[in-house]
N, C-alpha and C positions, 0 to 999 in steps of 0.2 A: 504494500500500500504506500502511495506517495504522500509526502507531506503537503499541506495546503498553506500557502503563504498568505498572510492577511496584511493589508495596508490600512492604516487608520484613515478614517474619512476625512479629517481635517488636513492630513498630509496629502491625500489624493486631490482635494479641492485646491490646495495651495499650488500643487504641480500644474493643475489645469489652468489656473489663473495666471501663472507665470508664463505659460505658453499662449495666453490670449484665448483660451477655450472656455466654453460655458456648457452647462447641461440645460436643456430646455425641451419643450414639446416641438415636434416637427411642424405643427400647424402655425407656430409663432414665426417660423423661418421661411415659410412658403412665399410670403410677400417679397422677401429678399431675393428669391430666385429670379423674379421678373426684373428687379433692380439690377442684379448682376448681368442679366442679358442685355439690358439697356447700356450698361457700362461697356460691355464687350463690343457692342455695335458702335458706340461712340468712339472707342479706341480704334476700331477698324477703319472708321471714316478718316481718322487723323493720319493713318499710315499711308505710305506710297505703295506698298506691296504687302501681301500676307501669304503665309503658307496655307495649304489646303485645310489643315486641322483648325487653324484660327478662323477661317471662313465658315467651316461647318459648326464650330463651337458658338459662333455668333447667331446661328440659326436664322440667317437672312434668306436662305433658300428653302424650298420645300423638299429638296433632296438631302439625303443624309450620308451619302457615300463619296469617298474620294474618287472612286471609279467614274462616277458621273462627271465630275469636274475634269478628269482626264479625257473623257469622251468629248466634252465641249472643246477642249484644246485640239484634239484630233480632227473633229468635224469642222473646226474653224469658227465656231461661235465665239470663242475667245481667240482673237486674232494674233498673228505673228507680231511680236513686239509687246504684247500685253501680258506675256508670261515669260519666265525664265527658270532654268534649273540651277540650283546652287552648286558651285564647284566643290564646296567643303563636304556637304552631306547628301548631295544628290536630291534634295528636296525641291519640289516644284513650288514656285511663288507666282501669284497672280497679281497684277497691278490692280489697285483699288479703282482706278479710272475705268477699267473694263467692267467692274461690278456696277459702277455708276451708269455706264453706257447701256448695260443690260437691264437697268432699272431695279437693281437689288439694294443699292445704297442711296 
């Protein structure tokens, strides 16, 4: 039989507060999800380019896959010069001006 380690509640709460964490009901934080989404979209508008994950995380498209964005590049919906591949990590970046032209930003 293994031993059970017990952490005092006040020590646990102090550790949470030191890391900026709180315990609460999920219903209290649901409103913050929409706010976070608005912040992501505003930050995306300020950028010159964004990778596929940043675009999908902002939920400006009805699509949820990177493959769809790659198909847009292959089909020419996102034109030559409106996207590039990073030399460091081979990530695809799309210019935010292309998203504005397509009506998503």
